[in-house]
Each structure stands twice: as structure tokens, then as C-alpha cells.
C-alpha positions in Angstrom: 22.5 -29.7 16.4 21.7 -33.0 14.5 23.8 -33.1 11.2 20.3 -33.5 9.1 19.5 -30.6 10.4 22.5 -28.3 9.4 22.6 -30.0 6.0 18.9 -28.6 5.0 19.6 -25.6 6.5 23.2 -25.4 4.4 20.5 -25.8 1.7 18.0 -23.1 2.7 21.3 -20.1 3.0 22.2 -21.1 -0.3 18.5 -20.9 -2.2 18.3 -17.8 -0.2 21.2 -16.3 -1.7 20.0 -17.4 -4.9 17.2 -15.7 -4.7 18.4 -12.2 -3.3 20.4 -13.0 -6.5 16.8 -12.7 -8.6 15.1 -10.5 -6.5 17.3 -8.2 -8.1 18.3 -9.2 -11.0 14.0 -8.5 -11.7 14.4 -5.2 -10.3 17.2 -4.5 -13.0 14.6 -5.6 -15.2 11.4 -3.9 -14.2 13.5 -0.7 -14.6 14.4 -0.7 -17.4 11.2 -1.4 -18.8 10.1 1.7 -16.5 12.6 3.6 -18.2 11.2 1.9 -22.1 8.0 2.9 -20.9 9.1 6.8 -20.6 5.6 8.4 -19.0 3.8 5.7 -19.7 1.6 4.4 -16.2 3.4 2.6 -13.5 0.9 0.1 -12.6 -0.7 -3.2 -15.3 -3.3 -4.4 -13.9 -3.4 -6.6 -17.1 0.0 -7.3 -16.7 0.6 -8.0 -13.3 -3.0 -9.9 -12.9 -1.3 -12.6 -15.7 1.8 -12.6 -13.9 0.1 -13.8 -10.6 -2.1 -16.1 -12.2 0.9 -17.9 -14.1 2.2 -18.0 -10.8 -0.9 -19.8 -9.0 -1.5 -22.5 -12.8 1.8 -23.1 -12.0 2.3 -23.9 -7.9 3.1 -27.4 -6.9 2.5 -26.7 -3.3 3.6 -27.3 -0.6 3.0 -23.1 -0.5 -0.6 -22.9 -0.6 -2.0 -20.9 -4.2 -2.8 -17.8 -1.3 0.9 -17.5 -0.5 2.2 -17.7 -4.1 0.3 -14.5 -4.8 0.6 -13.1 -1.7 4.7 -13.6 -2.3 4.5 -12.4 -5.5 2.2 -9.4 -4.8 5.5 -7.8 -2.4 7.9 -8.5 -4.5 5.8 -7.0 -7.6 5.0 -4.3 -5.6 8.7 -3.9 -4.2 9.9 -3.6 -7.7 7.2 -1.1 -8.5 8.3 0.7 -6.4 11.9 1.3 -7.6 10.1 4.4 -10.9 7.7 4.8 -8.3 5.7 4.8 -5.3 1.9 4.9 -5.4 -0.3 6.8 -2.7 -3.8 4.9 -3.2 -6.5 6.3 -1.3 -8.4 4.1 1.4 -10.8 5.1 4.1 -9.4 5.5 6.8 -8.2 5.7 9.7 -5.3 2.8 10.4 -6.5 -0.5 11.2 -9.8 -0.2 8.4 -10.4 -3.3 6.5 -9.4 -1.8 3.6 -6.6 -0.9 4.3 -6.0 -4.3 4.8 -7.8 -4.2 0.8 -4.9 -2.0 0.1 -1.7 -4.0 0.9 -3.4 -7.3 0.0 -3.3 -5.0 -3.9 -0.6 -3.1 -4.0 2.1 -4.2 -1.5 3.9 -2.7 1.5 5.8 -0.6 -1.4 2.5 2.4 -2.3 2.2 5.3 0.7 -1.5 4.4 1.3 -4.0 7.7 2.0 -6.7 7.6 4.3 -9.8 9.4 3.6 -12.7 9.9 5.9 -15.4 8.6 3.6 -15.6 7.2 0.6 -16.6 10.3 -1.1 -13.1 11.2 0.5 -11.9 8.9 -1.7 -13.4 9.5 -4.8 -12.0 13.5 -4.4 -8.4 12.2 -3.8 -8.3 10.8 -7.0 -9.8 13.3 -8.9 -7.4 16.0 -7.1 -4.1 14.1 -8.0 -3.7 13.7 -4.0 -3.7 9.6 -5.0 -3.2 7.7 -8.1 -5.6 5.2 -7.1 -8.0 5.0 -4.8 -9.6 1.8 -3.3 -13.2 1.4 -2.3 -15.6 -1.2 -1.0 -18.8 -1.8 -3.3 -20.1 -4.9 -2.1 -20.2 -7.8 0.9 -20.6 -11.1 0.6 -22.8 -11.0 3.8 -24.5 -7.7 3.8 -24.7 -7.0 0.0 -24.2 -3.2 -2.3 -22.4 -0.4 -0.8 -24.5 1.9 -1.8 -22.2 4.9 -1.9 -19.8 3.9 -4.1 -22.1 3.1 -6.5 -24.0 5.8 -6.3 -20.4 7.8 -6.7 -19.3 5.6 -9.6 -22.6 6.9 -11.5 -21.3 10.3 -10.6 -18.1 10.2 -11.8 -15.4 10.3 -13.9 -13.0 7.8 -12.0 -12.4 3.9 -14.6 -12.6 0.5 -12.8 -8.8 0.0 -12.3 -9.0 -3.6 -10.8 -11.2 -5.7 -7.5 -9.9 -7.3 -4.4 -11.5 -9.7 -2.6 -10.7 -9.8 1.3 -11.8 -13.0 3.3 -13.1 -10.7 6.4 -13.2 -11.8 9.8 -15.0 -9.7 13.0 -13.5 -9.6 16.3 -15.0 -8.0 19.4 -12.6 -5.9 21.1 -11.9 -4.0 24.2 -9.8 -2.0 27.4 -12.1 -4.3 29.5 -11.1 -8.9 29.7 -14.0 -9.6 30.8 -17.4 -9.8 28.4 -19.5 -10.0 30.8 -18.9 -5.8 31.8 -19.4 -4.4 28.0 -22.1 -1.9 27.9 -21.6 -0.6 24.5 -20.9 -2.3 21.8 -19.8 1.0 18.5 -19.3 -0.1 14.7 -19.9 0.6 11.3 -23.1 -0.8 9.9 -21.6 -3.3 7.7 -20.1 -5.9 10.2 -23.6 -5.8 12.3 -25.1 -6.5 9.9 -22.4 -9.2 9.4 -22.6 -10.4 13.6 -26.0 -9.7 14.7 -26.6 -13.3 15.6 -22.8 -13.1 17.7 -24.7 -9.9 18.5 -28.3 -11.1 19.7 -26.5 -14.4 21.4 -24.0 -13.4 23.5 -24.7 -8.7 24.0 -28.3 -9.0 23.3 -29.5 -5.8 25.8 -26.0 -3.6 25.4 -26.5 -0.5 23.3 -24.8 -0.7 19.8 -23.8 2.2 18.4 -22.0 3.4 14.9 -18.9 4.7 13.5 -17.7 5.2 10.1 -16.0 2.3 10.5 -14.4 0.4 12.2 -11.3 1.7 12.3 -12.3 4.7 14.1 -15.3 2.7 16.0 -12.0 0.7 18.2 -10.5 4.1 18.3 -13.7 5.4 20.1 -14.2 1.8 22.3 -10.5 2.5 23.6 -11.3 5.9 25.3 -14.3 4.5 27.2 -14.1 2.0 29.7 -17.1 -0.7 29.6 -17.6 -0.2 26.4 -15.8 -2.4 22.8 -15.9 -2.4 19.2 -16.3 -4.9 16.1 -12.9 -4.4 13.6 -10.3 -6.4 12.5 -7.4 -7.8 14.5 -5.4 -5.3 12.3 -7.0 -2.3 14.5 -6.7 -4.1 18.3 -3.3 -4.0 17.1 -3.4 -0.3 16.6 -5.4 0.9 19.5 -3.9 -1.6 21.8 -7.7 -2.9 22.3 -7.7 -6.7 23.9 -10.0 -9.0 21.3 -12.6 -10.8 23.7 -14.1 -12.9 20.5 -12.2 -13.9 17.4 -14.0 -14.8 13.6 -17.8 -13.4 15.5 -19.1 -12.9 11.7 -22.5 -15.2 11.7 -20.8 -16.4 7.9 -16.7 -17.9 7.8 -16.9 -17.1 4.5 -17.6 -13.5 4.6 -15.5 -11.5 1.9 -16.1 -8.3 1.0 -15.9 -6.9 -2.6 -13.5 -4.4 -3.1 -13.2 -1.9 -6.5 -9.5 -0.3 -7.8 -10.9 3.1 -9.3 -8.3 5.2 -11.3 -8.2 7.1 -15.1 -6.6 4.9 -15.9 -8.1 2.2 -18.9 -7.2 -0.8 -18.7 -5.9 -3.7 -21.2 -7.6 -6.7 -21.9 -5.8 -9.7 -19.7 -7.6 -12.8 -20.5 -9.5 -13.0 -17.4 -11.5 -9.5 -17.4 -14.6 -8.8 -15.7 -16.8 -5.1 -16.6 -19.3 -3.0 -15.4 -21.3 -0.6 -16.7 -23.9 1.5 -15.2 -27.8 1.2 -17.0 -31.5 2.1 -17.6 -35.0 1.3 -19.3 -37.2 3.2 -21.1 -40.0 4.0 -19.1 -42.2 0.9 -21.2 -43.7 -2.7 -21.1 -40.2 -5.7 -21.4 -37.6 -1.9 -21.6 -35.7 -4.0 -18.6 -36.3 -7.3 -20.1 -35.0 -6.0 -24.1 -31.9 -4.7 -22.1 -30.6 -7.7 -20.6 -30.6 -9.5 -24.5 -28.1 -8.5 -26.3 -26.0 -10.5 -23.3 -27.6 -13.8 -23.9 -27.7 -13.2 -27.7 -23.6 -12.6 -27.6 -23.4 -14.8 -25.5 -21.1 -12.4 -22.4 -22.4 -14.0 -19.3 -23.9 -11.8 -16.1 -22.7 -12.0 -13.0 -24.4 -9.4 -11.0 -27.5 -6.9 -11.6 -28.2 -4.8 -8.6 -31.1 -2.1 -8.8 -29.9 1.3 -7.5 -32.6 5.0 -7.2 -31.7 7.2 -10.2 -31.2 10.5 -8.3 -33.1 12.1 -11.2 -36.8 11.3 -10.2 -39.2 9.6 -8.0 -39.3 6.0 -8.3 -36.8 5.7 -11.0 -34.0 2.9 -11.5 -30.6 2.5 -12.5 -29.2 -0.3 -13.0 -25.2 -1.9 -11.8 -24.5 -4.7 -13.4 -21.2 -7.4 -13.7 -20.7 -9.0 -16.8 -17.5 -11.3 -18.3 -15.4 -10.5 -21.1 -13.7 -7.0 -21.6 -14.8 -4.0 -23.9 -13.1 -5.3 -26.6 -13.5 -8.6 -26.6 -15.7 -9.2 -29.8 -18.1 -10.3 -28.3 -18.7 -7.5 -24.8 -17.7 -5.1 -27.7 -20.9 -6.6 -29.8 -23.6 -6.5 -26.8 -22.7 -3.3 -25.4 -23.3 -2.0 -28.6 -26.8 -3.4 -28.7 -27.4 -2.1 -24.9 -26.3 1.4 -26.4 -29.5 1.6 -29.2 -32.3 0.5 -27.4 -31.1 1.4 -23.4 -32.1 5.3 -22.3 -28.6 5.5 -20.8 -25.7 3.3 -21.3 -21.8 4.1 -19.1 -18.9 1.2 -18.7 -17.4 2.0 -15.4 -13.9 -0.1 -16.0 -12.5 -3.4 -17.4 -10.4 -5.1 -15.0 -9.1 -8.0 -14.2 -10.3 -10.5 -12.5 -9.0 -10.4 -8.9 -7.0 -13.7 -8.8 
């Protein structure tokens, strides 16, 4: 071993020792904050978002910003667990993209609670079986997840945060040759994200929908000549061979998830507010709904319509706007909106994903 290599490793050892000391000092301080809060919420989304943003802003490399975010997410996760281990419901079983998003947001020091459906995630949080839930709300290729929007409309739960997960789809199977595949299982959203690849490589193969990508991998693992479209984590969990990786049609394919809970989140400085509203049945009513945002200088980042399920051909509108509902401009716009809309419900204000 060269002297230079020995010196570099000695320096790393000294830094590791100092990091360990600092990690434990941080953990001790987190414990003291927990004692000071008493029965206050263990998770403070606005504070964690501020920490992550500050670290990204201060990062000078060579670590990428994504790596810095992952490191500090895990540090906060381990420190938070000294106060209490959070239970987080997600669309299961193990191996789904929802589980990956849950770990990306909450780290390893939380307890995952897999649910069989998006309805089950909401039910777990509403019943107290989980502290928080994580549900998919839209995909950059396939659009909105209607069931999540419908449940947000009827639930008393609040949106407490968001997670953006870059989604890479894989074809996996017990077979070692793609030419042997006669059937493919997957979730409808994943089929939609991989349509071009499937038409090019498996145009005549039967497609069978599954409740989740992980369930698709489970079904493929139980059959011969079958495959599944899912993430790499599902292939590892069900011991399947990846026959083709990154088969999504758009390499930027991203799914947005929402964190749901019973918590009102304080402003972080970089926030988003989600709401649902409906217009009166008169000419120009929808235009009037949007006017308060323009008048008060509030940017609208999303507008999605859904059937209201209360009458034929009646719709509600899901809206995302920049800012927290406590910000003066947003508060003024919402107050004006409530005077002219037939119905308004604020679903939550929460930090923008770092």
C-alpha cells in the first residue's frame, strides 16, 4: 500500500470519528427538542424541508444535491426515531414504488404499513393505525390518479407533504429469454408508461392488470412464461430476473406522491397549497373562480377537473397554487374565492419537495 493511500485512509478515519461524534451530538439535541415539545407532533415537515433546502443551498460538491438530500433525510429519520418511530401507510405489498417513495421521504427509521389499496392507506391513517400515509396523485406521463383525488375530496385528512419519485420500469420474469414471455402483469399506470416499448418488443403478448406493480411481480413469480413490469426493488424482493431495464417511454418519468395526515403544517418559506372547488351553474363561473388568484398575484401550478359524484355532468376542480394558506396574498385570494365559489375546501398547505 502506498504512503499516499495510507494517508488518505487515515484522514477518512479521523473524519469518520468526528462525524460519529457529531451525529450523536445532533441526536442528543433532537432528544432535548422532543422533551421540550412535550406532546407536540414528532414530525415537523416545514422544519425538515428547511433543513434539506439549507443543505442543498450550501452544497459545494462533489456530492450531488440528491445525495446530500438523501444523507440528511436519513440523519433526520434516525434522530426522529429516538423520540418515536412513525408508522407510515403506503400502497403495498413490499416492493412497490409507493414503498420506495415512503423510504425516500421518511428514511429507514420508520415502520412501513402496507395497504392493499389507496382506500386502505386513507383508512389506516383515519383509524390511527398509521401516523401518516403516502398516496400517488399524478404521473408525468399518465396524469392524475383519480382515486386519490376522490378520497381527498371526502376525507378530513390533510396533505402534509409531497414526494417526487423518478420512476424506472423494468420487465422481470422467472424466464431468462424475453422470447419465452406469453403474458405480462402490471398496474394500468405502468402499462401506460411503457406502451411504446411494449408495442415494439412484445406486441402480441397478453397484458393483465394487477392491483400494484409489486403484486404483478408476485404473480409473475408464480408462473412460467410470465413477466411483470415493476421497479428493480420488486425484482429483488420476488427473486425475479430483470430482462429489460428502463423501459418507460419517457426517461424523465416521475410520479408525485402526497403525504396525508391529521396535521396542519406551518409555513416553510417554499410552500404549495392544494384545494378543491366547484363553480356555480352560470355563464363565466369557472373564469370567475380563477380571477382571485390573478388579482392577488398567486401562481396556479395545476388545474384538474373530476366528476363531482353528486349529480350528472357536475364537476369539481382540483387546484395547486404557490404559497402557504397563511401567506397574506394566498389568504386574501382564498377569502375572495370562498365568497364566489359554490364550494371550496383547502386540502392542505405543505413544503414543496426538495
